C-alpha positions as CSV (number, residue, x, y, z in Angstrom):
1,X,11.1,-19.4,-4.6
2,X,10.8,-20.8,-8.1
3,X,13.5,-19.6,-10.4
4,X,12.8,-18.2,-13.9
5,X,13.2,-20.4,-17.0
6,X,16.9,-20.7,-17.9
7,X,16.2,-21.3,-21.6
8,X,16.9,-18.5,-24.1
9,X,14.7,-15.5,-23.7
10,X,14.0,-13.1,-26.6
11,X,13.0,-9.5,-25.8
12,X,10.8,-7.6,-28.2
13,X,9.6,-4.0,-28.5
14,X,5.9,-4.0,-29.4
15,X,4.1,-0.8,-30.7
16,X,0.4,-0.2,-31.2
17,X,-1.0,-1.7,-27.9
18,X,-3.7,0.5,-26.4
19,X,-4.9,-1.5,-23.4
20,X,-4.9,-4.8,-21.6
21,X,-7.0,-6.4,-24.3
22,X,-4.1,-5.8,-26.7
23,X,-1.7,-7.4,-24.3
24,X,-3.9,-10.5,-24.3
25,X,-4.0,-10.6,-28.1
26,X,-0.2,-10.2,-28.5
27,X,0.5,-12.9,-25.8
28,X,-1.9,-15.3,-27.6
29,X,-0.2,-14.7,-30.9
30,X,3.3,-15.3,-29.4
31,X,2.2,-18.5,-27.6
32,X,0.9,-19.9,-30.9
33,X,4.4,-19.8,-32.4
34,X,5.9,-23.3,-32.4
35,X,8.5,-23.7,-29.7
36,X,7.3,-21.0,-27.4
37,X,7.0,-22.0,-23.8
38,X,6.4,-18.7,-22.0
39,X,5.3,-15.3,-23.4
40,X,4.8,-12.3,-21.2
41,X,3.8,-8.9,-22.5
42,X,4.4,-5.6,-20.6
43,X,1.8,-3.0,-21.5
44,X,3.6,-0.2,-19.6
45,X,6.9,-0.8,-21.2
46,X,5.4,-1.9,-24.6
47,X,7.7,-4.9,-24.6
48,X,7.5,-8.7,-24.6
49,X,9.7,-11.5,-23.2
50,X,9.4,-14.9,-24.9
51,X,11.1,-18.0,-23.6
52,X,11.6,-21.2,-25.7
53,X,13.2,-22.6,-28.8
54,X,12.2,-20.4,-31.7
55,X,13.4,-17.7,-34.0
56,X,13.0,-14.0,-33.3
57,X,11.8,-13.5,-36.9
58,X,8.9,-16.0,-36.3
59,X,7.9,-14.0,-33.2
60,X,8.0,-10.7,-35.0
61,X,5.9,-12.1,-37.9
62,X,3.3,-13.4,-35.4
63,X,3.0,-10.0,-33.7
64,X,2.8,-8.2,-37.0
65,X,0.1,-10.6,-38.3
66,X,-1.9,-9.8,-35.1
67,X,-2.0,-6.2,-36.1
68,X,0.9,-4.7,-34.1
69,X,4.5,-3.7,-34.9
70,X,7.3,-5.7,-33.3
71,X,11.1,-5.6,-33.4
72,X,14.0,-6.9,-31.3
73,X,14.4,-4.8,-28.2
74,X,17.4,-2.5,-28.2
75,X,17.8,-2.4,-32.0
76,X,17.3,1.4,-31.8
77,X,19.7,3.7,-30.0
78,X,18.6,5.7,-27.0
79,X,18.7,8.9,-29.1
80,X,16.5,7.2,-31.8
81,X,14.0,6.1,-29.2
82,X,13.9,9.6,-27.6
83,X,13.3,11.1,-31.1
84,X,10.5,8.5,-31.7
85,X,8.9,9.3,-28.4
86,X,9.0,13.1,-29.1
87,X,7.6,12.6,-32.6
88,X,4.8,10.4,-31.3
89,X,4.0,12.9,-28.5
90,X,3.8,15.7,-31.1
91,X,1.4,13.6,-33.3
92,X,-0.8,12.8,-30.3
93,X,-1.0,16.4,-29.3
94,X,-1.8,17.5,-32.8
95,X,-4.6,14.9,-33.0
96,X,-5.9,15.9,-29.7
97,X,-5.8,19.6,-30.6
98,X,-7.6,19.0,-33.9
99,X,-10.4,17.1,-32.4
100,X,-10.9,19.4,-29.4
101,X,-10.8,22.5,-31.7
102,X,-13.5,20.9,-33.9
103,X,-15.6,19.9,-30.9
104,X,-15.3,23.4,-29.4
105,X,-16.6,25.0,-32.6
106,X,-19.7,22.7,-32.5
107,X,-20.1,23.3,-28.8
108,X,-20.1,27.1,-29.4
109,X,-23.0,26.6,-31.8
110,X,-25.0,25.0,-28.9
111,X,-24.4,28.0,-26.8
112,X,-24.7,30.8,-29.3
113,X,-26.7,29.3,-32.2
114,X,-24.0,30.1,-34.8
115,X,-25.0,27.4,-37.3
116,X,-28.3,27.1,-39.2
117,X,-31.1,24.7,-38.1
118,X,-31.3,21.1,-39.2
119,X,-33.6,22.1,-42.0
120,X,-30.4,23.2,-43.9
121,X,-29.6,19.6,-44.8
122,X,-26.8,20.4,-47.2
123,X,-24.9,22.5,-44.6
124,X,-25.3,19.9,-41.9
125,X,-24.3,17.0,-44.3
126,X,-21.1,19.0,-45.0
127,X,-20.6,19.5,-41.3
128,X,-21.1,15.7,-40.8
129,X,-18.5,14.9,-43.5
130,X,-16.1,17.4,-42.0
131,X,-16.6,15.9,-38.6
132,X,-16.0,12.4,-40.0
133,X,-12.8,13.6,-41.6
134,X,-11.7,15.1,-38.4
135,X,-12.5,11.9,-36.5
136,X,-10.5,9.8,-39.0
137,X,-7.5,12.2,-38.9
138,X,-7.4,12.6,-35.2
139,X,-8.7,9.1,-34.3
140,X,-7.9,6.9,-37.2
141,X,-5.6,4.8,-35.1
142,X,-8.6,3.9,-32.8
143,X,-10.6,2.7,-35.8
144,X,-7.7,0.7,-37.2
145,X,-7.1,-0.9,-33.8
146,X,-10.7,-1.9,-33.4
147,X,-10.8,-3.3,-36.9
148,X,-7.7,-5.3,-36.3
149,X,-9.1,-6.7,-33.1
150,X,-12.4,-7.6,-34.8
151,X,-10.5,-9.5,-37.5
152,X,-8.9,-11.6,-34.7
153,X,-12.3,-12.0,-33.0
154,X,-11.1,-9.8,-30.1
155,X,-12.0,-6.6,-28.4
156,X,-10.0,-3.8,-26.7
157,X,-10.2,-0.1,-25.7
158,X,-10.3,0.9,-29.3
159,X,-13.5,-1.2,-29.7
160,X,-15.2,0.9,-27.0
161,X,-14.1,4.2,-28.4
162,X,-15.1,3.3,-32.0
163,X,-18.5,2.0,-30.8
164,X,-19.2,5.1,-28.8
165,X,-17.9,7.8,-31.3
166,X,-19.0,5.8,-34.4
167,X,-22.6,5.4,-33.1
168,X,-22.6,9.1,-32.2
169,X,-21.7,10.1,-35.7
170,X,-24.2,7.7,-37.3
171,X,-27.0,8.8,-35.0
172,X,-26.3,12.4,-35.8
173,X,-26.4,11.7,-39.6
174,X,-29.7,9.9,-39.2
175,X,-31.0,13.0,-37.4
176,X,-29.9,15.2,-40.4
177,X,-30.9,12.9,-43.3
178,X,-33.9,11.0,-41.9
179,X,-35.3,13.0,-39.0
180,X,-38.8,11.5,-39.4
181,X,-37.4,8.1,-38.2
182,X,-36.8,9.6,-34.7
183,X,-39.2,11.2,-32.2
184,X,-39.0,15.0,-32.1
185,X,-37.5,15.1,-28.7
186,X,-34.6,12.8,-29.8
187,X,-33.5,14.8,-32.8
188,X,-30.1,16.0,-31.4
189,X,-26.7,15.8,-33.0
190,X,-23.7,14.5,-31.1
191,X,-20.9,15.5,-33.5
192,X,-19.2,17.5,-30.7
193,X,-19.4,14.6,-28.3
194,X,-17.6,12.3,-30.7
195,X,-14.8,14.9,-31.3
196,X,-14.4,15.7,-27.6
197,X,-14.1,12.0,-26.8
198,X,-11.4,11.5,-29.4
199,X,-9.6,14.7,-28.3
200,X,-9.6,13.9,-24.6
201,X,-8.6,10.3,-25.1
202,X,-5.7,11.4,-27.4
203,X,-4.7,13.9,-24.8
204,X,-4.7,11.3,-22.0
205,X,-2.8,8.9,-24.2
206,X,-0.2,11.5,-25.0
207,X,0.4,12.3,-21.3
208,X,0.4,8.6,-20.4
209,X,2.8,7.7,-23.3
210,X,5.2,10.6,-22.4
211,X,5.4,9.5,-18.8
212,X,5.8,5.8,-19.7
213,X,8.6,6.7,-22.2
214,X,10.4,8.8,-19.7
215,X,10.3,6.0,-17.1
216,X,11.5,3.4,-19.6
217,X,14.2,5.5,-21.2
218,X,15.5,6.6,-17.7
219,X,16.2,2.9,-16.9
220,X,17.8,2.2,-20.3
221,X,20.1,5.3,-19.9
222,X,21.3,3.8,-16.6
223,X,23.0,1.0,-18.6
224,X,23.8,2.9,-21.8
225,X,27.3,4.0,-21.0
226,X,29.3,2.3,-23.7
227,X,30.6,4.7,-26.4
228,X,29.3,4.6,-29.9
229,X,32.8,4.7,-31.5
230,X,36.1,3.4,-30.3
231,X,39.8,3.7,-31.3
232,X,40.9,0.4,-32.9
233,X,44.6,-0.6,-33.2
234,X,45.1,-1.8,-36.8
235,X,48.7,-2.7,-37.3
236,X,50.7,0.5,-36.7
237,X,47.7,2.7,-37.2
238,X,44.8,3.8,-35.0
239,X,41.4,4.4,-36.5
240,X,37.9,5.2,-35.2
241,X,35.3,2.5,-35.8
242,X,31.8,1.8,-34.5
243,X,31.9,-0.2,-31.3
244,X,29.5,-2.7,-33.0
245,X,32.3,-3.7,-35.4
246,X,34.7,-4.7,-32.6
247,X,35.5,-8.4,-32.4
248,X,37.0,-10.5,-29.6
249,X,40.8,-10.5,-29.8
250,X,41.1,-7.0,-31.3
251,X,43.0,-4.3,-29.4
252,X,41.6,-0.9,-28.5
253,X,43.1,2.4,-27.3
254,X,41.1,3.7,-24.3
255,X,42.1,7.3,-23.3
256,X,41.5,9.0,-19.9
257,X,37.8,9.9,-19.4
258,X,36.5,7.3,-21.8
259,X,34.2,4.5,-21.0
260,X,35.3,1.0,-21.7
261,X,33.3,-0.3,-24.7
262,X,34.0,-4.1,-24.1
263,X,34.9,-6.6,-21.5
264,X,38.6,-7.4,-21.8
265,X,42.0,-7.0,-20.1
266,X,44.8,-4.5,-20.1
267,X,47.6,-5.2,-22.5
268,X,49.7,-2.1,-21.8
269,X,49.5,1.0,-19.7
270,X,48.5,1.9,-16.1
271,X,45.4,3.7,-15.0
272,X,42.5,3.4,-12.6
273,X,38.8,2.6,-13.2
274,X,35.5,3.8,-11.8
275,X,33.4,0.6,-11.6
276,X,30.6,2.0,-9.6
277,X,28.2,1.2,-12.4
278,X,28.7,-2.5,-11.8
279,X,29.8,-2.8,-8.2
280,X,28.4,0.4,-6.6
281,X,31.8,1.0,-5.1
282,X,33.0,4.5,-5.7
283,X,36.7,3.8,-4.9
284,X,39.0,3.9,-8.0
285,X,40.3,0.4,-9.0
286,X,44.0,0.3,-10.0
287,X,44.6,-1.1,-13.5
288,X,47.9,-2.6,-14.7
289,X,48.9,-5.1,-17.3
290,X,46.6,-8.2,-17.1
291,X,43.9,-6.4,-15.1
292,X,40.3,-7.1,-16.3
293,X,38.0,-4.3,-17.4
294,X,34.2,-4.2,-17.9
295,X,32.1,-2.5,-20.5
296,X,30.5,0.7,-19.3
297,X,33.0,1.5,-16.6
298,X,35.2,4.6,-16.7
299,X,38.9,4.8,-17.4
300,X,40.0,7.6,-15.1
301,X,43.6,8.8,-15.5
302,X,45.8,6.8,-17.9
303,X,45.9,5.7,-21.5
304,X,45.4,2.0,-21.9
305,X,45.8,-0.6,-24.6
306,X,42.9,-3.1,-24.0
307,X,42.3,-6.5,-25.7
308,X,38.6,-7.2,-26.2
309,X,37.3,-10.5,-24.7
310,X,33.5,-10.1,-24.7
311,X,31.7,-7.6,-26.9
312,X,28.1,-6.4,-27.5
313,X,25.5,-8.6,-25.8
314,X,28.2,-10.9,-24.3
315,X,29.4,-8.3,-21.8
316,X,28.6,-8.1,-18.1
317,X,26.8,-4.8,-18.6
318,X,24.6,-6.3,-21.3
319,X,23.8,-9.2,-19.1
320,X,22.7,-6.8,-16.3
321,X,20.6,-4.8,-18.7
322,X,19.0,-8.0,-20.0
323,X,18.3,-9.1,-16.5
324,X,16.5,-5.9,-15.7
325,X,14.5,-6.0,-18.9
326,X,13.4,-9.6,-18.3
327,X,12.4,-8.8,-14.8
328,X,10.3,-5.9,-15.9
329,X,8.5,-8.1,-18.4
330,X,7.7,-10.8,-15.9
331,X,4.4,-10.8,-14.0
332,X,3.8,-11.3,-10.3
333,X,0.6,-13.2,-9.2
334,X,-1.4,-10.0,-8.7
335,X,-0.7,-9.1,-12.4
336,X,-1.9,-12.5,-13.6
337,X,-5.2,-12.0,-11.6
338,X,-5.7,-8.6,-13.2
339,X,-5.1,-10.1,-16.7
340,X,-7.9,-12.7,-16.1
341,X,-10.3,-9.8,-15.2
342,X,-9.4,-7.6,-18.1
343,X,-9.8,-10.6,-20.5
344,X,-13.5,-10.3,-20.1
345,X,-13.7,-6.6,-19.4
346,X,-14.6,-5.1,-22.8
347,X,-17.2,-7.7,-23.6
348,X,-18.9,-7.1,-20.2
349,X,-18.9,-3.4,-20.8
350,X,-20.5,-3.8,-24.2
351,X,-23.1,-6.0,-22.6
352,X,-23.7,-3.4,-19.8
353,X,-24.1,-0.6,-22.5
354,X,-26.6,-2.7,-24.4
355,X,-28.6,-3.4,-21.2
356,X,-28.4,0.4,-20.3
357,X,-29.8,1.3,-23.8
358,X,-32.7,-1.2,-23.5
359,X,-33.6,-0.1,-20.0
360,X,-33.8,3.6,-20.8
361,X,-35.6,2.9,-24.1
362,X,-38.2,0.7,-22.4
363,X,-38.8,2.4,-19.0
364,X,-37.0,5.7,-19.2
365,X,-38.6,9.2,-19.4
366,X,-39.3,11.1,-22.5
367,X,-37.4,11.3,-24.9
368,X,-36.5,7.7,-24.2
369,X,-34.3,7.3,-27.3
370,X,-32.1,10.3,-26.5
371,X,-31.6,9.1,-22.9
372,X,-31.0,5.6,-24.0
373,X,-28.4,6.6,-26.6
374,X,-26.6,9.1,-24.4
375,X,-26.3,6.7,-21.4
376,X,-25.2,3.8,-23.5
377,X,-22.6,5.9,-25.3
378,X,-21.3,7.2,-21.9
379,X,-20.9,3.7,-20.6
380,X,-18.9,2.6,-23.6
381,X,-16.6,5.6,-23.4
382,X,-16.1,6.0,-19.6
383,X,-15.0,2.3,-19.1
384,X,-11.2,2.2,-19.0
385,X,-9.3,-1.0,-19.6
386,X,-6.2,1.1,-20.0
387,X,-6.0,2.0,-16.3
388,X,-6.5,-1.7,-15.4
389,X,-3.8,-2.7,-17.8
390,X,-1.3,-0.2,-16.5
391,X,-2.0,-0.5,-12.8
392,X,0.4,-3.4,-12.1
393,X,3.1,-3.3,-14.9
394,X,3.7,0.4,-14.6
395,X,4.5,0.1,-10.8
396,X,6.6,-3.0,-11.5
397,X,8.6,-1.4,-14.3
398,X,9.4,1.7,-12.3
399,X,10.1,-0.3,-9.1
400,X,12.6,-2.6,-10.8
401,X,14.3,0.4,-12.5
402,X,14.5,2.1,-9.1
403,X,16.0,-1.1,-7.6
404,X,18.6,-1.1,-10.4
405,X,19.7,2.4,-9.6
406,X,20.2,1.4,-6.0
407,X,22.4,-1.5,-7.0
408,X,19.7,-4.2,-6.6
409,X,19.4,-6.6,-9.6
410,X,16.1,-8.4,-9.5
411,X,15.7,-11.6,-11.6
412,X,11.8,-11.7,-11.6
413,X,9.1,-9.2,-10.6
414,X,7.5,-11.9,-8.4
415,X,10.3,-11.1,-6.0
416,X,8.8,-7.7,-5.4
417,X,5.6,-9.2,-4.2
418,X,7.2,-11.9,-2.0
419,X,9.9,-9.6,-0.5
420,X,7.2,-7.3,1.0
421,X,6.1,-10.2,3.2
422,X,9.5,-11.4,4.5
423,X,9.7,-11.9,8.3
424,X,13.0,-13.8,8.6
425,X,16.3,-13.0,7.0
426,X,18.9,-15.7,7.3
427,X,22.5,-14.5,6.8
428,X,25.6,-16.5,6.2
429,X,28.6,-15.3,8.2
430,X,31.8,-15.5,6.2
431,X,31.7,-13.2,3.2
432,X,28.3,-11.9,4.1
433,X,28.2,-10.5,7.6
434,X,32.0,-10.4,7.4
435,X,34.3,-9.4,4.6
436,X,35.5,-13.0,4.0
437,X,39.1,-11.6,4.2
438,X,40.7,-12.8,7.5
439,X,43.4,-10.5,8.9
440,X,46.3,-11.6,11.0
441,X,45.9,-10.3,14.6
442,X,48.6,-12.2,16.4
443,X,51.9,-13.9,15.6
444,X,53.2,-16.1,18.5
445,X,56.6,-17.9,18.6
446,X,57.5,-17.4,14.9
447,X,60.9,-15.8,14.2
448,X,62.2,-14.7,10.8
449,X,63.1,-18.3,9.8
450,X,59.7,-19.6,10.9
451,X,58.0,-16.9,8.8
452,X,60.2,-17.8,5.9
453,X,59.1,-21.4,6.1
454,X,55.4,-20.4,6.3
455,X,55.8,-18.0,3.4
456,X,57.3,-20.9,1.3
457,X,54.3,-23.1,2.2
458,X,51.5,-20.5,1.8
459,X,52.5,-18.5,-1.3
460,X,51.3,-21.3,-3.6
461,X,47.8,-21.3,-2.1
462,X,44.8,-19.2,-3.1
463,X,42.9,-19.7,0.2
464,X,42.0,-16.3,1.8
465,X,43.8,-17.3,5.1
466,X,47.0,-18.1,3.1
467,X,46.7,-14.8,1.2
468,X,46.5,-12.9,4.5
469,X,49.5,-14.7,6.0
470,X,51.6,-14.1,2.8
471,X,50.7,-10.4,2.9
472,X,52.0,-10.1,6.5
473,X,55.2,-12.0,5.7
474,X,55.9,-9.9,2.6
475,X,55.2,-6.8,4.6
476,X,58.0,-7.8,6.9
477,X,60.3,-8.3,3.9
478,X,60.6,-12.0,4.5
479,X,62.1,-14.2,1.8
480,X,60.3,-17.5,1.1
481,X,62.1,-20.7,2.1
482,X,62.4,-23.4,-0.6
483,X,60.2,-26.1,0.6
484,X,59.4,-29.3,-1.3
485,X,57.0,-32.3,-1.5
486,X,54.0,-30.2,-0.5
487,X,50.8,-32.2,0.2
488,X,47.5,-30.5,1.0
489,X,45.0,-32.0,3.4
490,X,41.6,-30.1,2.7
491,X,40.1,-28.8,5.9
492,X,43.3,-29.5,7.9
493,X,46.5,-28.0,6.4
494,X,49.7,-28.9,4.5
495,X,52.7,-31.1,5.0
496,X,56.0,-30.6,3.3
497,X,59.8,-31.0,3.7
498,X,62.5,-28.5,4.4
499,X,66.2,-29.4,4.9
500,X,65.3,-33.0,5.7
501,X,62.6,-32.0,8.3
502,X,58.9,-32.6,8.0
503,X,56.9,-29.4,8.0
504,X,53.3,-29.3,9.2
505,X,51.1,-26.1,8.9
506,X,47.5,-26.0,9.7
507,X,44.9,-26.0,12.5
508,X,45.7,-27.0,16.0
509,X,43.6,-30.2,15.6
510,X,45.5,-31.0,12.4
511,X,48.8,-30.7,14.3
512,X,47.5,-33.0,17.1
513,X,46.4,-35.6,14.6
514,X,50.0,-35.5,13.2
515,X,51.2,-36.3,16.7
516,X,53.0,-32.9,17.1
517,X,54.3,-32.3,20.6
518,X,53.8,-29.1,22.6
519,X,50.6,-27.9,20.8
520,X,49.2,-25.3,23.1
521,X,45.5,-24.4,23.8
522,X,44.9,-21.0,22.2
523,X,42.0,-19.3,24.0
524,X,41.7,-16.3,21.8
525,X,38.7,-16.4,19.4
526,X,39.7,-16.6,15.8
527,X,41.2,-18.8,13.1
528,X,44.5,-20.4,14.3
529,X,47.2,-21.5,11.9
530,X,50.1,-23.3,13.6
531,X,53.6,-24.4,12.4
532,X,55.5,-27.5,13.4
533,X,59.1,-28.5,12.3
534,X,60.0,-32.1,12.7
535,X,57.7,-33.2,15.5
536,X,57.9,-30.1,17.5
537,X,55.4,-27.2,17.7
538,X,57.1,-23.8,16.7
539,X,54.4,-21.1,16.8
540,X,51.1,-19.9,15.3
541,X,49.1,-17.1,13.8
542,X,45.6,-15.9,15.0
543,X,43.4,-14.5,12.3
544,X,40.0,-12.9,12.5
545,X,37.5,-11.8,9.9
546,X,36.5,-8.2,9.8
547,X,32.8,-7.4,10.2
548,X,31.3,-5.9,7.0
549,X,30.8,-2.1,7.2
550,X,27.1,-1.2,8.0
551,X,26.3,-4.8,9.1
552,X,25.1,-3.7,12.6
553,X,23.0,-0.8,11.2
554,X,21.4,-3.2,8.7
555,X,20.5,-5.6,11.4
556,X,18.9,-2.9,13.5
557,X,16.9,-1.7,10.5
558,X,15.6,-5.2,9.8
559,X,14.4,-5.4,13.4
560,X,12.7,-2.1,13.0
561,X,10.9,-3.4,10.0
562,X,9.7,-6.4,12.0
563,X,12.1,-8.8,10.3
564,X,14.0,-11.3,12.4
565,X,17.7,-11.7,11.5
566,X,19.3,-15.2,11.9
567,X,23.0,-16.1,11.5
568,X,23.8,-19.4,9.7
569,X,27.4,-20.5,9.4
570,X,29.6,-23.5,9.1
571,X,32.2,-21.9,11.4
572,X,32.7,-22.7,15.1
573,X,30.1,-21.5,17.7
574,X,32.7,-19.4,19.6
575,X,33.6,-17.4,16.5
576,X,30.0,-17.1,15.4
577,X,28.9,-15.7,18.8
578,X,31.6,-13.0,18.6
579,X,30.4,-11.8,15.2
580,X,26.8,-12.1,16.2
581,X,27.4,-9.9,19.3
582,X,29.2,-7.3,17.1
583,X,26.3,-7.0,14.7
584,X,23.4,-7.5,17.1
585,X,22.0,-10.9,16.1
586,X,20.6,-13.1,18.9
587,X,19.7,-16.3,17.0
588,X,22.7,-18.3,15.8
589,X,23.1,-21.6,14.0
590,X,26.8,-22.6,13.8
591,X,28.8,-25.6,12.5
592,X,26.1,-26.4,9.9
593,X,26.7,-28.1,6.6
594,X,25.2,-26.9,3.3
595,X,22.6,-29.7,3.7
596,X,21.7,-28.4,7.2
597,X,21.5,-24.9,5.9
598,X,18.9,-26.0,3.4
599,X,17.0,-28.0,6.1
600,X,16.9,-25.0,8.3
601,X,15.4,-22.8,5.6
602,X,12.8,-25.4,4.9
603,X,12.0,-25.7,8.6
604,X,11.3,-22.0,8.9
605,X,9.1,-22.2,5.9
606,X,7.2,-25.1,7.2
607,X,6.5,-23.1,10.3
608,X,4.7,-20.5,8.1
609,X,7.5,-17.9,7.8
610,X,8.6,-16.0,4.7
611,X,12.3,-16.5,4.6
612,X,15.1,-14.7,2.8
613,X,18.6,-16.2,2.5
614,X,21.7,-14.0,2.1
615,X,25.0,-15.7,1.0
616,X,27.9,-15.5,-1.3
617,X,29.5,-19.0,-1.6
618,X,28.9,-22.2,-3.4
619,X,27.8,-23.8,-0.1
620,X,25.0,-21.3,0.0
621,X,23.5,-22.1,-3.4
622,X,21.0,-24.7,-2.2
623,X,19.7,-22.5,0.6
624,X,19.5,-19.5,-1.8
625,X,17.4,-21.5,-4.2
626,X,15.0,-22.8,-1.5
627,X,14.5,-19.5,0.2
628,X,11.4,-17.4,-0.7
629,X,13.9,-14.7,-1.7
630,X,17.6,-15.3,-2.2
631,X,20.1,-12.5,-1.9
632,X,23.6,-12.9,-3.4
633,X,26.4,-10.6,-2.4
634,X,27.6,-8.9,-5.6
635,X,31.2,-10.0,-5.1
636,X,30.3,-13.6,-4.4
637,X,30.6,-16.7,-6.6
638,X,28.9,-17.2,-9.9
639,X,26.9,-20.1,-8.6
640,X,25.5,-18.0,-5.8
641,X,24.6,-15.3,-8.2
642,X,22.7,-17.7,-10.5
643,X,20.9,-19.2,-7.5
644,X,19.7,-15.9,-6.1
645,X,16.6,-13.8,-6.8
646,X,18.3,-10.5,-6.0
647,X,22.0,-9.6,-6.5
648,X,23.4,-6.9,-4.2
649,X,25.6,-5.4,-6.8
650,X,27.8,-3.4,-4.4
651,X,28.1,-6.2,-1.8
652,X,26.4,-3.9,0.8
653,X,24.0,-5.5,3.3
654,X,22.0,-2.3,3.3
655,X,20.6,-3.5,0.0
656,X,18.5,-6.1,2.0
657,X,16.7,-3.4,3.9
658,X,16.4,-1.3,0.8
659,X,14.8,-4.2,-1.1
660,X,12.3,-4.9,1.6
661,X,11.3,-1.2,1.9
662,X,11.1,-0.8,-1.9
663,X,9.0,-4.0,-2.3
664,X,6.6,-2.7,0.3
665,X,6.4,0.7,-1.5
666,X,5.9,-1.0,-4.9
667,X,3.1,-3.3,-3.5
668,X,1.5,-0.3,-1.8
669,X,1.7,1.6,-5.1
670,X,0.2,-1.4,-7.0
671,X,-2.7,-1.5,-4.5
672,X,-3.3,2.3,-4.9
673,X,-3.4,1.9,-8.7
674,X,-5.7,-1.1,-8.5
675,X,-8.1,0.7,-6.1
676,X,-8.0,3.7,-8.4
677,X,-8.6,1.7,-11.6
678,X,-11.2,-0.7,-10.2
679,X,-12.8,2.0,-8.1
680,X,-13.0,4.3,-11.1
681,X,-14.9,1.7,-13.1
682,X,-17.1,0.5,-10.3
683,X,-18.2,4.0,-9.4
684,X,-18.4,5.7,-12.7
685,X,-19.9,3.0,-15.0
686,X,-23.1,3.0,-12.9
687,X,-23.2,6.8,-12.9
688,X,-22.7,6.8,-16.7
689,X,-25.6,4.3,-16.9
690,X,-27.8,6.8,-15.1
691,X,-28.4,5.2,-11.7
692,X,-28.3,8.7,-10.1
693,X,-30.7,10.3,-12.5
694,X,-33.9,9.3,-10.6
695,X,-32.5,10.9,-7.4
696,X,-30.4,13.9,-8.6
697,X,-31.2,14.3,-12.3
698,X,-27.6,13.5,-13.0
699,X,-26.3,12.1,-16.3
700,X,-22.7,12.2,-17.6
701,X,-22.1,13.9,-21.0
702,X,-20.2,11.5,-23.3
703,X,-17.6,14.2,-23.8
704,X,-16.8,14.3,-20.1
705,X,-16.9,10.6,-20.1
706,X,-14.0,10.7,-22.5
707,X,-12.1,13.1,-20.3
708,X,-12.7,11.0,-17.3
709,X,-11.4,7.9,-19.1
710,X,-8.2,9.7,-20.2
711,X,-7.6,11.1,-16.7
712,X,-7.9,7.6,-15.1
713,X,-5.0,6.3,-17.1
714,X,-2.9,9.4,-16.5
715,X,-3.6,9.1,-12.8
716,X,-2.3,5.5,-12.6
717,X,0.8,6.4,-14.7
718,X,1.8,9.4,-12.6
719,X,1.1,7.6,-9.3
720,X,3.5,4.8,-10.4
721,X,6.0,7.4,-11.5
722,X,6.3,8.6,-7.9
723,X,8.3,5.4,-7.2
724,X,11.2,6.9,-9.1
725,X,11.8,9.4,-6.3
726,X,11.0,7.1,-3.3
């Protein structure tokens, strides 16, 4: 599938957005900044991702000029963000309580007649002024948001609330001050409706904001494992400094039980590390002098002196956190479709409210003006662009966070939509279905001297086969022979000299090409490495690669999901068939080059299939890029990781099944949210307009319209939140 833009991406935190209309305004402001190529705003996370060649200060200024507050994402600590969320929740609950209390007092008057009649103009003017003060204290942010949108020739949810509640207050004041302008049957005050609307919407926003903050902070906490302070070695002294002050090259003291604050390497000491945060592997990793360490991982049982190599945003942990944040800000195709709809939503609602008012005024029953005003106000208030704006990004945000906790790093949210439709998964063999670490099974014809010669040849090679042979030789306490004039022949073997004789070590075909006599036919399946001294064959090793743990279970799970597994390998057919039989794969393509791997992926796609490619090596990069979804094994090459859409952080094949299941759950959740959001508007807007009145005498009170509006957003948020526990 198409890969995300590789240019620099700046992540911003944006405060003050109330609905999808605000998202559109902020995106437009960001796209107008010179140098910006891509701008994507996430309403659920209140964040923005901007790609291009520009300055963060220019982006922040553009957002602020548009009427919102922006800053670089991550500038505030987790504790600071939590305190801000709690403070904002308290303010929202206070606003809600104030408005609902005022509305309840006025509602009590309707039931028990506690207040004087409208003839007491001075009393009711005072009540009107008190109501306006309550509206501004509890809902001033709505009025400021609507005014800001109007200045930018835009509309949003605040516009609907202000039109509804503002017109209710103005109508009520006209009833009090100039009753003769209205028919007798239409002389009703709507102060309590205005206050109830503001109270209920504030309550809904408080619950919605609390759920969104909890989901967002839960994801951030997953990667917030670096300490705030660290012990710095300064000459002969040790002093505690903020980790933000650490620079590459400085040495740090890391004690048992402390998390590593930087990427670096051990200068002194022995210990072990828990790297499950990065790799998903729970086994302790031994650390000695020269061992690399990663920020966020845990030093278990020894005191270490560590030299910093990468700090702050340059660490692996920061790169993973950034990848998750960028993925959460990206938009799948379904989100872009919803954005197009919400772009015209508020203007359409205002038009519907106007038509509703005119219809009831012209052809409605007595008192026409009251019916016209109540229905128009209910239409304005019950419409909910918030639910539409939250339906997709909330599910995406929670889904990507859930994937990260499972060790799945997703580069772009579009992957979630595509992965749900996969029907073929192509898997590389070596390093994917197998561990990529061949083990010696058989040693034939090689005595101690032969092993000594082999050790002398192989100990200078970094090839996995050579490493395995060296390990076996050292395990038998073999001493390496001093060989000379070593020449490597890629894909074949090596040639050297020892005591005047030519040495040849490599595959059986390589020995035959060198005209070695007595080369046997080895029938056993595996990788064969043979030794010849002079022109005579001496003996050989047989190595086989171990099948990755859980591979067979993963293949069976994919089949149960209706996904066809296919093996793709450059290895020989005989070896591929043995591995395929062990894991349960029936379709095999062996002895294929990187070009043929790419061609096979494209052939599947041309036949109408949605194809995933799973690999770990450089020779898999082209196929990973071409696949609809590319999976890279977490322990694979950097090229494979850069080419893939999903990184299996712990190198477990079970992540493929988890990804497909999760993507299907996320898409199902998105559909549920969209059905709820669109269904809510499609059903309740006509009811608010009064289409049921001729049949059942049913009209929606504007106060209950505000409650329904608030509940629609809360429903979407809490439904998306269920993904955290899936």
